[in-house]
C-alpha positions as CSV (number, residue, x, y, z in Angstrom):
1,X,-25.1,-1.2,39.3
2,X,-23.0,-4.4,39.7
3,X,-19.3,-4.1,38.6
4,X,-18.1,-6.3,35.7
5,X,-16.6,-9.6,36.6
6,X,-13.5,-10.8,34.9
7,X,-14.4,-14.5,35.1
8,X,-17.5,-13.8,32.9
9,X,-15.5,-11.5,30.5
10,X,-18.0,-8.8,31.0
11,X,-17.9,-5.4,29.3
12,X,-21.2,-3.7,29.5
13,X,-22.4,-1.6,26.6
14,X,-23.5,2.0,27.5
15,X,-23.3,4.0,24.4
16,X,-26.9,5.2,23.3
17,X,-25.7,5.7,19.7
18,X,-24.3,2.3,19.3
19,X,-27.3,0.7,21.2
20,X,-29.7,2.4,18.7
21,X,-27.6,1.2,15.8
22,X,-27.6,-2.4,17.0
23,X,-31.3,-2.5,17.6
24,X,-32.0,-0.9,14.3
25,X,-29.9,-3.5,12.6
26,X,-31.6,-6.3,14.4
27,X,-35.1,-4.8,13.6
28,X,-37.1,-6.9,16.0
29,X,-40.7,-7.4,15.4
30,X,-43.6,-8.5,17.7
31,X,-44.2,-12.3,17.3
32,X,-40.6,-13.2,16.7
33,X,-38.7,-15.7,18.7
34,X,-36.0,-13.4,20.1
35,X,-33.2,-14.7,22.3
36,X,-30.4,-12.6,23.9
37,X,-27.3,-14.2,25.1
38,X,-25.7,-12.4,28.1
39,X,-28.0,-9.4,28.5
40,X,-25.8,-7.8,31.2
41,X,-27.5,-4.9,32.5
42,X,-30.1,-4.8,29.9
43,X,-28.6,-2.1,27.5
44,X,-30.2,-4.0,24.5
45,X,-32.9,-5.8,26.4
46,X,-34.9,-2.7,27.1
47,X,-35.1,-1.3,23.7
48,X,-35.8,-4.6,22.0
49,X,-38.6,-5.4,24.4
50,X,-40.1,-2.0,23.5
51,X,-40.2,-3.0,19.9
52,X,-40.9,-6.7,20.2
53,X,-43.0,-6.9,23.4
54,X,-41.4,-10.2,24.4
55,X,-37.9,-11.7,24.6
56,X,-36.1,-14.6,26.2
57,X,-32.7,-13.9,27.7
58,X,-30.0,-16.3,28.9
59,X,-27.9,-14.9,31.8
60,X,-25.4,-16.9,33.8
61,X,-24.6,-14.3,36.4
62,X,-27.2,-14.6,39.2
63,X,-26.9,-11.0,40.5
64,X,-27.4,-9.7,37.0
65,X,-30.3,-12.0,36.5
66,X,-32.0,-10.7,39.6
67,X,-31.6,-7.1,38.4
68,X,-32.9,-7.9,35.0
69,X,-35.9,-9.7,36.6
70,X,-36.7,-6.8,38.6
71,X,-36.6,-4.3,35.8
72,X,-38.1,-6.2,32.8
73,X,-39.9,-9.1,34.3
74,X,-43.2,-7.4,33.9
75,X,-42.4,-6.2,30.5
76,X,-42.3,-9.4,28.6
77,X,-38.9,-10.8,29.5
78,X,-38.5,-14.5,29.9
79,X,-35.2,-14.9,32.0
80,X,-33.3,-18.2,31.9
81,X,-30.4,-18.6,34.3
82,X,-28.1,-20.9,32.4
83,X,-24.8,-21.2,30.6
84,X,-25.2,-20.5,27.0
85,X,-22.4,-22.8,26.1
86,X,-24.4,-25.8,27.5
87,X,-27.9,-24.6,26.7
88,X,-30.3,-26.5,24.4
89,X,-31.6,-23.8,22.1
90,X,-34.1,-26.1,20.5
91,X,-36.1,-26.1,23.7
92,X,-37.1,-22.5,22.9
93,X,-38.5,-23.1,19.5
94,X,-42.2,-22.8,19.0
95,X,-44.1,-24.3,16.1
96,X,-43.2,-22.8,12.8
97,X,-40.7,-20.4,14.2
98,X,-37.0,-20.3,14.1
99,X,-34.9,-18.3,16.7
100,X,-33.3,-14.9,16.3
101,X,-30.4,-15.0,18.4
102,X,-28.3,-11.8,19.5
103,X,-26.0,-10.4,22.1
104,X,-22.9,-8.8,23.2
105,X,-20.9,-12.0,23.6
106,X,-18.1,-12.2,26.2
107,X,-14.7,-12.4,24.4
108,X,-13.6,-15.4,26.5
109,X,-16.3,-17.7,25.3
110,X,-17.1,-16.3,21.8
111,X,-15.5,-19.1,19.7
112,X,-16.8,-22.0,21.5
113,X,-20.1,-20.5,21.9
114,X,-20.3,-19.9,18.1
115,X,-19.5,-23.7,17.4
116,X,-22.2,-24.6,20.0
117,X,-24.7,-22.5,18.0
118,X,-23.6,-23.8,14.7
119,X,-24.4,-27.3,16.0
120,X,-28.0,-26.1,16.7
121,X,-28.4,-24.0,13.6
122,X,-31.5,-26.1,12.3
123,X,-33.4,-24.0,14.8
124,X,-31.9,-20.7,14.2
125,X,-33.0,-18.1,11.7
126,X,-30.2,-15.7,12.2
127,X,-27.7,-14.3,14.8
128,X,-26.4,-10.8,15.3
129,X,-23.6,-10.6,17.7
130,X,-21.0,-8.1,18.9
131,X,-17.6,-9.7,19.1
132,X,-14.0,-8.7,19.3
133,X,-13.1,-7.2,15.9
134,X,-10.4,-9.7,15.2
135,X,-12.9,-12.5,15.7
136,X,-15.3,-11.0,13.2
137,X,-12.4,-10.4,10.8
138,X,-11.7,-14.1,11.0
139,X,-15.3,-15.1,10.5
140,X,-15.5,-13.1,7.3
141,X,-12.1,-13.6,5.8
142,X,-11.7,-15.5,2.5
143,X,-9.1,-17.7,1.1
144,X,-5.7,-16.3,0.9
145,X,-6.4,-13.6,3.6
146,X,-4.3,-13.6,6.7
147,X,-7.4,-13.9,8.9
148,X,-8.7,-16.9,7.1
149,X,-8.6,-20.1,9.1
150,X,-10.7,-22.9,10.7
151,X,-13.2,-20.7,12.4
152,X,-14.0,-18.8,9.1
153,X,-14.3,-22.1,7.1
154,X,-16.7,-23.8,9.6
155,X,-18.9,-20.7,10.0
156,X,-19.0,-20.0,6.2
157,X,-19.8,-23.7,5.4
158,X,-23.1,-23.2,7.5
159,X,-23.8,-19.5,7.3
160,X,-23.8,-16.4,5.3
161,X,-21.5,-14.0,7.0
162,X,-22.0,-10.1,7.0
163,X,-19.5,-8.1,8.9
164,X,-21.0,-4.8,9.8
165,X,-19.9,-1.8,11.7
166,X,-17.0,-1.3,14.2
167,X,-17.6,-0.5,17.8
168,X,-14.9,1.5,19.7
169,X,-13.7,0.6,23.3
170,X,-15.4,3.8,24.7
171,X,-18.8,2.3,24.0
172,X,-18.2,-0.1,27.0
173,X,-17.8,0.0,30.7
174,X,-15.1,-1.0,31.5
175,X,-13.6,0.0,28.3
176,X,-11.8,-3.2,26.7
177,X,-8.3,-2.9,25.1
178,X,-9.7,-4.0,21.7
179,X,-12.2,-2.9,19.3
180,X,-15.5,-4.7,18.8
181,X,-17.6,-5.3,15.5
182,X,-21.1,-6.3,14.8
183,X,-21.5,-9.5,12.7
184,X,-24.7,-11.0,11.2
185,X,-24.7,-14.8,10.6
186,X,-27.6,-16.4,8.7
187,X,-27.6,-20.2,8.6
188,X,-28.3,-21.5,5.0
189,X,-31.6,-23.1,4.4
190,X,-29.8,-25.2,1.8
191,X,-26.1,-25.6,2.3
192,X,-24.1,-24.2,-0.9
193,X,-21.5,-27.1,-0.5
194,X,-22.9,-29.9,1.6
195,X,-20.4,-32.3,2.9
196,X,-21.2,-36.0,2.7
197,X,-19.9,-36.5,6.3
198,X,-19.9,-33.2,8.3
199,X,-17.7,-34.8,11.1
200,X,-15.2,-35.8,8.7
201,X,-15.1,-32.3,7.0
202,X,-14.7,-30.8,10.5
203,X,-11.9,-33.1,11.3
204,X,-10.0,-32.3,7.9
205,X,-10.4,-28.5,8.5
206,X,-9.2,-28.7,12.1
207,X,-6.1,-30.9,11.3
208,X,-5.2,-28.8,8.2
209,X,-5.1,-25.5,10.2
210,X,-3.6,-27.1,13.3
211,X,-0.3,-26.7,11.3
212,X,-1.2,-24.0,8.9
213,X,2.4,-23.3,7.8
214,X,2.8,-26.7,6.6
215,X,1.6,-28.0,3.1
216,X,-1.6,-30.2,3.1
217,X,0.6,-33.1,2.3
218,X,2.2,-32.8,5.6
219,X,-0.6,-31.6,7.8
220,X,-3.0,-34.2,6.6
221,X,-0.4,-37.1,6.4
222,X,-2.0,-40.4,7.4
223,X,-5.4,-38.8,6.9
224,X,-5.7,-38.0,3.2
225,X,-3.8,-40.2,0.7
226,X,-2.2,-39.0,-2.6
227,X,-5.0,-40.8,-4.3
228,X,-7.6,-38.8,-2.5
229,X,-5.9,-35.5,-3.1
230,X,-5.9,-36.5,-6.9
231,X,-9.7,-37.5,-6.7
232,X,-10.4,-34.2,-5.1
233,X,-8.4,-32.3,-7.6
234,X,-6.4,-30.6,-4.9
235,X,-2.7,-30.0,-5.0
236,X,-1.2,-31.5,-1.8
237,X,1.6,-28.9,-2.0
238,X,-0.9,-26.1,-1.2
239,X,-1.3,-24.5,2.2
240,X,-4.6,-24.7,3.9
241,X,-5.4,-21.0,3.9
242,X,-5.5,-21.2,0.1
243,X,-8.5,-23.5,0.0
244,X,-12.1,-22.4,-0.3
245,X,-14.9,-24.0,1.7
246,X,-16.0,-25.9,-1.4
247,X,-12.6,-27.4,-1.8
248,X,-12.3,-28.4,1.9
249,X,-15.6,-30.1,1.3
250,X,-14.5,-31.8,-2.0
251,X,-11.3,-33.1,-0.1
252,X,-13.3,-34.5,2.9
253,X,-15.7,-36.1,0.4
254,X,-12.9,-37.8,-1.4
C-alpha cells in the first residue's frame, strides 16, 4: 500500500465502522451519477460500487490511480486522473441527471475546492464530504457565532448545510492531529435569497470579512455608501459576523 503523501494532504480512512456509516448516509443507488473526489486506496469506493454498480472517481495521484484501476476497473469504476480543483464537473452530467459528489477531501484544498464546486452547483444534486471539523463548523455556523464568516455565508447562500457526525483521528492512517466531520451540502433548486449580481454579493462578503473586527462602515468604505446602507436597512455600525445571508444579499443589491 502506498504511503500518504504530504503534498497531497493525504490521510487514508481505514475504520470499518466509519466507512459503513458514511456509505449508509450517502445511500447510493443504481443509476445515480456518483462522483468520488480523492478516493485514495478505495475505502469508500468499494462499498459504494457494491451498492450502486457504477462510479466515477477523480484522483490526482497517479500511483493511487493505478492501484484503483487494478482493483475496481472491472467492477464499474470510471477513473479520471485529474486535479479536482480544475475539473469541469459538467462534463460528467448525463441527460436528466445531477451529480452526487462525495469524498474524504484533503485538508489543504478543501476550501478552494468547495468554492470550485459551488461555481458548478447547477449540475450537482448533493455533496457529502468529510472535512476538518473546524471547516464544517464554519460551514454550518450562523450569524453571531464565532465560526461564522465568509465561507459559511457563501456556502449557505447556495446550499442547505447539514453538519453530521464527528470522525476521530484514529479512523485514519496516518492519524491527523485534528478531528474530522461529515457534512452534507444540498444546492438549492431555487435560491432563498437570490442576489441581483452574485459577483457583487461575493465581493461585499469577502471585503466585509477581510477585516471582520471592523464595523461595516470601515471595512466597506469606498464600496458601500451611507445612502446604500440606509437603502438596505443595515446599520453601518454593525460588524460583519452579525449579518445574515439575507442581509448581505440586501446590502449587495442596494
